[in-house]
N, CA, C and O atoms as a DFTB+ gen file, in Angstrom:
476 C
 N C O
     1  1       0.843      -1.185       0.000
     2  2       0.000       0.000       0.000
     3  2       0.884       1.242       0.000
     4  3       1.844       1.340       0.764
     5  1       0.544       2.178      -0.864
     6  2       1.266       3.440      -1.024
     7  2       0.269       4.578      -0.875
     8  3      -0.802       4.540      -1.479
     9  1       0.603       5.587      -0.083
    10  2      -0.314       6.700       0.179
    11  2       0.388       8.032      -0.048
    12  3       1.562       8.203       0.280
    13  1      -0.363       8.969      -0.616
    14  2       0.172      10.308      -0.827
    15  2      -0.943      11.320      -0.992
    16  3      -2.100      10.956      -1.202
    17  1      -0.591      12.589      -0.895
    18  2      -1.564      13.678      -1.021
    19  2      -1.263      14.467      -2.290
    20  3      -0.185      15.039      -2.451
    21  1      -2.251      14.479      -3.189
    22  2      -2.115      15.315      -4.383
    23  2      -2.568      16.711      -3.986
    24  3      -3.693      16.884      -3.517
    25  1      -1.712      17.707      -4.166
    26  2      -2.073      19.073      -3.766
    27  2      -3.149      19.656      -4.681
    28  3      -3.403      19.157      -5.777
    29  1      -3.764      20.715      -4.198
    30  2      -4.705      21.471      -5.033
    31  2      -3.951      21.997      -6.249
    32  3      -2.780      22.362      -6.149
    33  1      -4.630      22.034      -7.407
    34  2      -3.980      22.570      -8.608
    35  2      -5.023      23.213      -9.505
    36  3      -6.203      22.871      -9.422
    37  1      -4.605      24.145     -10.366
    38  2      -5.556      24.834     -11.242
    39  2      -6.075      23.906     -12.343
    40  3      -5.330      23.091     -12.888
    41  1      -7.354      24.043     -12.656
    42  2      -7.977      23.289     -13.743
    43  2      -7.632      23.981     -15.051
    44  3      -7.783      25.197     -15.171
    45  1      -7.167      23.210     -16.039
    46  2      -6.723      23.791     -17.305
    47  2      -7.523      23.225     -18.471
    48  3      -8.023      22.102     -18.412
    49  1      -7.635      24.028     -19.538
    50  2      -8.301      23.564     -20.756
    51  2      -7.308      22.785     -21.616
    52  3      -6.160      22.588     -21.219
    53  1      -7.752      22.341     -22.798
    54  2      -6.910      21.532     -23.676
    55  2      -5.652      22.268     -24.133
    56  3      -4.667      21.630     -24.504
    57  1      -5.672      23.599     -24.111
    58  2      -4.505      24.397     -24.508
    59  2      -3.557      24.674     -23.347
    60  3      -2.535      25.337     -23.520
    61  1      -3.898      24.164     -22.162
    62  2      -3.048      24.375     -21.001
    63  2      -3.306      25.663     -20.251
    64  3      -2.581      25.995     -19.313
    65  1      -4.359      26.409     -20.663
    66  2      -4.689      27.668     -19.998
    67  2      -5.595      27.406     -18.799
    68  3      -6.476      26.548     -18.853
    69  1      -5.371      28.153     -17.713
    70  2      -6.186      28.003     -16.517
    71  2      -7.615      28.447     -16.835
    72  3      -7.838      29.508     -17.418
    73  1      -8.576      27.610     -16.437
    74  2      -9.994      27.902     -16.667
    75  2     -10.480      28.845     -15.577
    76  3     -10.177      28.656     -14.398
    77  1     -11.239      29.865     -15.980
    78  2     -11.832      30.791     -15.021
    79  2     -13.347      30.661     -15.084
    80  3     -13.931      30.539     -16.161
    81  1     -13.968      30.689     -13.920
    82  2     -15.424      30.638     -13.804
    83  2     -15.848      31.837     -12.964
    84  3     -15.488      31.942     -11.791
    85  1     -16.611      32.733     -13.570
    86  2     -17.043      33.928     -12.843
    87  2     -15.882      34.783     -12.383
    88  3     -15.953      35.411     -11.327
    89  1     -14.805      34.815     -13.167
    90  2     -13.648      35.631     -12.818
    91  2     -12.704      34.995     -11.812
    92  3     -11.696      35.596     -11.440
    93  1     -13.024      33.775     -11.364
    94  2     -12.161      33.086     -10.399
    95  2     -11.543      31.863     -11.061
    96  3     -12.194      31.172     -11.845
    97  1     -10.291      31.606     -10.740
    98  2      -9.605      30.448     -11.287
    99  2     -10.213      29.161     -10.720
   100  3     -10.355      29.008      -9.506
   101  1     -10.566      28.244     -11.618
   102  2     -11.106      26.945     -11.202
   103  2      -9.959      26.080     -10.683
   104  3      -8.879      26.044     -11.273
   105  1     -10.204      25.390      -9.583
   106  2      -9.165      24.573      -8.970
   107  2      -9.687      23.172      -8.701
   108  3     -10.870      22.967      -8.430
   109  1      -8.774      22.216      -8.782
   110  2      -9.061      20.851      -8.390
   111  2      -8.588      20.731      -6.944
   112  3      -7.426      20.999      -6.638
   113  1      -9.488      20.329      -6.070
   114  2      -9.177      20.282      -4.649
   115  2      -8.132      19.204      -4.320
   116  3      -7.938      18.250      -5.073
   117  1      -7.492      19.384      -3.214
   118  2      -6.512      18.439      -2.687
   119  2      -7.222      17.134      -2.343
   120  3      -8.378      17.144      -1.920
   121  1      -6.526      16.003      -2.527
   122  2      -7.097      14.722      -2.128
   123  2      -5.987      13.731      -1.798
   124  3      -4.849      13.862      -2.251
   125  1      -6.353      12.742      -0.998
   126  2      -5.426      11.704      -0.572
   127  2      -5.654      10.469      -1.429
   128  3      -6.788      10.034      -1.625
   129  1      -4.557       9.909      -1.939
   130  2      -4.611       8.714      -2.771
   131  2      -4.001       7.552      -1.996
   132  3      -2.909       7.680      -1.441
   133  1      -4.699       6.418      -1.955
   134  2      -4.178       5.208      -1.337
   135  2      -4.229       4.090      -2.378
   136  3      -5.302       3.610      -2.743
   137  1      -3.048       3.686      -2.847
   138  2      -2.925       2.623      -3.834
   139  2      -2.615       1.319      -3.116
   140  3      -1.742       1.275      -2.250
   141  1      -3.326       0.259      -3.474
   142  2      -3.012      -1.072      -2.977
   143  2      -2.604      -1.909      -4.179
   144  3      -3.408      -2.181      -5.070
   145  1      -1.344      -2.308      -4.183
   146  2      -0.784      -3.104      -5.263
   147  2      -0.847      -4.556      -4.800
   148  3      -0.122      -4.955      -3.889
   149  1      -1.708      -5.336      -5.426
   150  2      -1.953      -6.692      -4.964
   151  2      -1.191      -7.747      -5.737
   152  3      -0.521      -7.471      -6.732
   153  1      -1.319      -8.954      -5.245
   154  2      -0.709     -10.097      -5.910
   155  2      -1.416     -10.349      -7.234
   156  3      -2.564      -9.946      -7.424
   157  1      -0.740     -10.998      -8.121
   158  2      -1.325     -11.420      -9.399
   159  2      -1.783     -10.247     -10.262
   160  3      -2.694     -10.395     -11.077
   161  1      -1.152      -9.075     -10.085
   162  2      -1.426      -7.949     -10.968
   163  2      -2.669      -7.139     -10.660
   164  3      -3.100      -6.349     -11.501
   165  1      -3.261      -7.302      -9.490
   166  2      -4.449      -6.513      -9.144
   167  2      -4.024      -5.198      -8.488
   168  3      -2.993      -5.123      -7.820
   169  1      -4.841      -4.167      -8.695
   170  2      -4.576      -2.857      -8.097
   171  2      -5.892      -2.216      -7.687
   172  3      -6.922      -2.402      -8.334
   173  1      -5.836      -1.463      -6.607
   174  2      -6.992      -0.700      -6.145
   175  2      -6.513       0.685      -5.740
   176  3      -5.371       0.870      -5.318
   177  1      -7.406       1.649      -5.877
   178  2      -7.133       3.020      -5.462
   179  2      -8.349       3.553      -4.737
   180  3      -9.479       3.388      -5.195
   181  1      -8.115       4.190      -3.607
   182  2      -9.153       4.961      -2.925
   183  2      -8.674       6.399      -2.925
   184  3      -7.608       6.714      -2.397
   185  1      -9.484       7.276      -3.530
   186  2      -9.178       8.702      -3.570
   187  2     -10.138       9.401      -2.617
   188  3     -11.348       9.412      -2.844
   189  1      -9.599       9.982      -1.554
   190  2     -10.406      10.666      -0.537
   191  2     -10.243      12.163      -0.724
   192  3      -9.169      12.719      -0.495
   193  1     -11.323      12.808      -1.144
   194  2     -11.304      14.250      -1.373
   195  2     -11.437      14.996      -0.052
   196  3     -12.025      14.481       0.899
   197  1     -10.895      16.200       0.007
   198  2     -10.971      17.001       1.231
   199  2     -12.402      17.336       1.637
   200  3     -12.666      17.599       2.810
   201  1     -13.338      17.329       0.671
   202  2     -14.729      17.658       1.000
   203  2     -15.522      16.450       1.510
   204  3     -16.727      16.551       1.743
   205  1     -14.841      15.301       1.684
   206  2     -15.495      14.119       2.235
   207  2     -15.893      13.070       1.201
   208  3     -16.210      11.939       1.569
   209  1     -15.883      13.419      -0.074
   210  2     -16.212      12.423      -1.099
   211  2     -15.095      11.404      -1.203
   212  3     -13.922      11.717      -1.000
   213  1     -15.484      10.173      -1.524
   214  2     -14.514       9.096      -1.685
   215  2     -14.808       8.384      -3.001
   216  3     -15.955       8.040      -3.283
   217  1     -13.780       8.167      -3.795
   218  2     -13.918       7.437      -5.057
   219  2     -13.045       6.193      -4.987
   220  3     -11.878       6.264      -4.604
   221  1     -13.620       5.054      -5.360
   222  2     -12.892       3.794      -5.350
   223  2     -12.674       3.330      -6.788
   224  3     -13.567       3.437      -7.628
   225  1     -11.478       2.817      -7.060
   226  2     -11.097       2.341      -8.380
   227  2     -10.514       0.939      -8.249
   228  3      -9.892       0.610      -7.239
   229  1     -10.716       0.120      -9.268
   230  2     -10.145      -1.227      -9.305
   231  2      -9.539      -1.459     -10.680
   232  3      -9.967      -0.870     -11.672
   233  1      -8.533      -2.329     -10.720
   234  2      -7.934      -2.636     -12.014
   235  2      -6.712      -3.498     -11.881
   236  3      -6.645      -4.403     -11.050
   237  1      -5.732      -3.192     -12.731
   238  2      -4.526      -4.006     -12.787
   239  2      -3.284      -3.119     -12.746
   240  3      -3.358      -1.909     -12.958
   241  1      -2.150      -3.743     -12.470
   242  2      -0.878      -3.030     -12.537
   243  2       0.106      -3.887     -13.320
   244  3      -0.009      -5.111     -13.389
   245  1       1.071      -3.200     -13.903
   246  2       2.153      -3.904     -14.584
   247  2       3.443      -3.138     -14.309
   248  3       3.431      -1.917     -14.151
   249  1       4.521      -3.846     -14.256
   250  2       5.809      -3.213     -14.045
   251  2       6.405      -2.745     -15.360
   252  3       6.263      -3.402     -16.391
   253  1       7.068      -1.609     -15.310
   254  2       7.815      -1.122     -16.477
   255  2       9.288      -1.357     -16.170
   256  3       9.797      -0.925     -15.135
   257  1       9.969      -2.050     -17.087
   258  2      11.354      -2.465     -16.884
   259  2      12.270      -1.717     -17.847
   260  3      11.928      -1.535     -19.015
   261  1      13.431      -1.284     -17.359
   262  2      14.461      -0.681     -18.220
   263  2      15.183      -1.832     -18.911
   264  3      15.836      -2.638     -18.248
   265  1      15.073      -1.919     -20.242
   266  2      15.554      -3.107     -20.965
   267  2      17.013      -3.482     -20.714
   268  3      17.313      -4.657     -20.505
   269  1      17.915      -2.521     -20.730
   270  2      19.333      -2.876     -20.621
   271  2      19.747      -3.353     -19.223
   272  3      20.789      -3.990     -19.074
   273  1      18.946      -3.052     -18.206
   274  2      19.320      -3.458     -16.848
   275  2      18.307      -4.376     -16.187
   276  3      18.604      -4.972     -15.151
   277  1      17.119      -4.503     -16.762
   278  2      16.005      -5.240     -16.149
   279  2      15.582      -4.637     -14.812
   280  3      14.957      -5.317     -13.998
   281  1      15.917      -3.368     -14.580
   282  2      15.520      -2.682     -13.349
   283  2      14.070      -2.188     -13.475
   284  3      13.668      -1.689     -14.525
   285  1      13.309      -2.330     -12.417
   286  2      11.936      -1.843     -12.382
   287  2      11.962      -0.312     -12.322
   288  3      12.547       0.259     -11.402
   289  1      11.337       0.352     -13.291
   290  2      11.345       1.818     -13.320
   291  2       9.998       2.412     -12.930
   292  3       9.926       3.583     -12.558
   293  1       8.928       1.620     -13.010
   294  2       7.608       2.141     -12.659
   295  2       6.636       1.000     -12.438
   296  3       6.802      -0.102     -12.959
   297  1       5.621       1.296     -11.652
   298  2       4.446       0.433     -11.528
   299  2       3.311       1.240     -12.133
   300  3       2.943       2.295     -11.615
   301  1       2.755       0.739     -13.234
   302  2       1.698       1.449     -13.954
   303  2       0.359       0.803     -13.614
   304  3       0.160      -0.391     -13.837
   305  1      -0.556       1.606     -13.070
   306  2      -1.870       1.116     -12.665
   307  2      -2.931       1.576     -13.663
   308  3      -3.097       2.773     -13.895
   309  1      -3.645       0.620     -14.250
   310  2      -4.779       0.893     -15.128
   311  2      -6.028       0.625     -14.306
   312  3      -6.297      -0.514     -13.925
   313  1      -6.795       1.683     -14.033
   314  2      -7.889       1.599     -13.064
   315  2      -9.208       2.097     -13.644
   316  3      -9.229       2.968     -14.513
   317  1     -10.302       1.533     -13.152
   318  2     -11.644       1.953     -13.534
   319  2     -12.407       2.312     -12.271
   320  3     -12.376       1.577     -11.284
   321  1     -13.097       3.454     -12.309
   322  2     -13.898       3.874     -11.154
   323  2     -15.022       2.870     -10.931
   324  3     -15.746       2.530     -11.867
   325  1     -15.172       2.397      -9.702
   326  2     -16.199       1.403      -9.392
   327  2     -17.604       1.952      -9.599
   328  3     -18.513       1.189      -9.925
   329  1     -17.806       3.259      -9.417
   330  2     -19.158       3.835      -9.510
   331  2     -19.518       4.305     -10.914
   332  3     -20.673       4.184     -11.322
   333  1     -18.540       4.845     -11.670
   334  2     -18.872       5.449     -12.964
   335  2     -18.253       4.742     -14.162
   336  3     -18.683       4.956     -15.295
   337  1     -17.253       3.907     -13.925
   338  2     -16.569       3.249     -15.028
   339  2     -15.500       4.108     -15.679
   340  3     -14.889       3.691     -16.663
   341  1     -15.259       5.313     -15.143
   342  2     -14.237       6.206     -15.702
   343  2     -12.861       5.554     -15.588
   344  3     -12.528       4.956     -14.566
   345  1     -12.065       5.680     -16.658
   346  2     -10.736       5.082     -16.710
   347  2      -9.684       6.076     -16.260
   348  3      -9.737       7.249     -16.628
   349  1      -8.719       5.609     -15.457
   350  2      -7.581       6.427     -15.024
   351  2      -6.325       5.577     -15.075
   352  3      -6.368       4.365     -14.861
   353  1      -5.213       6.225     -15.359
   354  2      -3.929       5.538     -15.312
   355  2      -2.975       6.363     -14.461
   356  3      -2.872       7.580     -14.617
   357  1      -2.283       5.682     -13.563
   358  2      -1.281       6.320     -12.713
   359  2      -0.011       5.489     -12.759
   360  3      -0.066       4.265     -12.871
   361  1       1.132       6.154     -12.672
   362  2       2.418       5.463     -12.617
   363  2       3.133       5.870     -11.338
   364  3       3.307       7.056     -11.059
   365  1       3.543       4.880     -10.570
   366  2       4.362       5.113      -9.381
   367  2       5.800       4.899      -9.818
   368  3       6.178       3.805     -10.236
   369  1       6.606       5.964      -9.717
   370  2       7.964       5.935     -10.257
   371  2       8.975       6.461      -9.248
   372  3       8.738       7.467      -8.579
   373  1      10.102       5.771      -9.147
   374  2      11.182       6.244      -8.282
   375  2      11.794       7.502      -8.887
   376  3      12.051       7.560     -10.089
   377  1      12.024       8.505      -8.049
   378  2      12.679       9.743      -8.465
   379  2      13.975       9.834      -7.668
   380  3      13.978      10.215      -6.497
   381  1      15.082       9.475      -8.330
   382  2      16.370       9.432      -7.633
   383  2      16.793      10.790      -7.117
   384  3      17.394      10.883      -6.047
   385  1      16.490      11.849      -7.861
   386  2      16.880      13.193      -7.444
   387  2      16.192      13.582      -6.139
   388  3      16.809      14.170      -5.250
   389  1      14.911      13.248      -6.035
   390  2      14.140      13.574      -4.820
   391  2      14.269      12.511      -3.747
   392  3      13.858      12.722      -2.606
   393  1      14.842      11.364      -4.107
   394  2      14.916      10.236      -3.180
   395  2      13.515       9.876      -2.685
   396  3      13.292       9.703      -1.486
   397  1      12.569       9.765      -3.634
   398  2      11.176       9.505      -3.284
   399  2      10.510       8.719      -4.405
   400  3      11.041       8.607      -5.509
   401  1       9.337       8.179      -4.097
   402  2       8.490       7.569      -5.115
   403  2       7.411       8.583      -5.430
   404  3       6.739       9.093      -4.534
   405  1       7.247       8.875      -6.725
   406  2       6.302       9.890      -7.173
   407  2       5.149       9.228      -7.928
   408  3       5.337       8.238      -8.634
   409  1       3.959       9.792      -7.765
   410  2       2.787       9.345      -8.511
   411  2       2.560      10.322      -9.656
   412  3       2.454      11.531      -9.447
   413  1       2.486       9.783     -10.868
   414  2       2.227      10.583     -12.063
   415  2       0.873      10.175     -12.617
   416  3       0.635       9.001     -12.898
   417  1      -0.024      11.162     -12.773
   418  2      -1.337      10.911     -13.359
   419  2      -1.405      11.519     -14.738
   420  3      -0.474      11.379     -15.531
   421  1      -2.503      12.194     -15.031
   422  2      -2.663      12.849     -16.324
   423  2      -1.715      14.024     -16.480
   424  3      -1.135      14.506     -15.507
   425  1      -1.566      14.477     -17.717
   426  2      -0.612      15.544     -17.999
   427  2      -0.943      16.860     -17.304
   428  3      -0.047      17.670     -17.068
   429  1      -2.218      17.089     -16.972
   430  2      -2.606      18.330     -16.306
   431  2      -2.441      18.257     -14.788
   432  3      -2.563      19.270     -14.100
   433  1      -2.167      17.068     -14.272
   434  2      -2.053      16.869     -12.827
   435  2      -0.594      16.959     -12.380
   436  3       0.296      16.437     -13.052
   437  1      -0.351      17.612     -11.262
   438  2       1.030      17.640     -10.767
   439  2       1.410      16.283     -10.166
   440  3       0.586      15.662      -9.494
   441  1       2.646      15.807     -10.396
   442  2       3.072      14.592      -9.705
   443  2       3.176      14.877      -8.210
   444  3       3.407      16.012      -7.792
   445  1       3.000      13.833      -7.423
   446  2       3.098      14.004      -5.970
   447  2       3.752      12.773      -5.363
   448  3       3.733      11.686      -5.941
   449  1       4.329      12.969      -4.189
   450  2       5.051      11.902      -3.501
   451  2       4.082      10.933      -2.829
   452  3       3.082      11.335      -2.234
   453  1       4.409       9.637      -2.943
   454  2       3.679       8.595      -2.204
   455  2       4.678       7.856      -1.332
   456  3       5.860       7.746      -1.658
   457  1       4.177       7.359      -0.227
   458  2       5.036       6.639       0.712
   459  2       4.462       5.272       0.976
   460  3       3.246       5.084       1.006
   461  1       5.355       4.314       1.168
   462  2       4.960       2.942       1.496
   463  2       4.343       2.958       2.889
   464  3       4.969       3.430       3.838
   465  1       3.122       2.449       3.021
   466  2       2.430       2.536       4.304
   467  2       2.053       1.187       4.891
   468  3       1.701       1.115       6.068
   469  1       2.115       0.110       4.105
   470  2       1.771      -1.210       4.639
   471  2       2.358      -2.287       3.739
   472  3       2.546      -2.084       2.539
   473  1       2.645      -3.440       4.345
   474  2       3.187      -4.550       3.548
   475  2       2.136      -5.145       2.614
   476  3       2.429      -6.086       1.875
């Protein structure tokens, strides 16, 4: 199990411009992500929003290997929302410079640090 907090970030359109609603910048609220990487390639995610909403996702994970060394470079999770069927992909990747494991989501989302929280 890996847990981390994705910080609040501005909502952007397809051109990368911050969206404004009524003269105010639209923001995606902060939320806590808890990934459970299971045996046999199963993966689960619980996303707990600061406003109390909780979204659960289920799916699979696969390792990404650096060919010349066979070193694991990422765990890529392909997930579907249990309630809506929405598809999401996240990659948990070691960042040697930061000495941390980072979660990378969509291109508009900032990467954030996750920490190992349970065996």
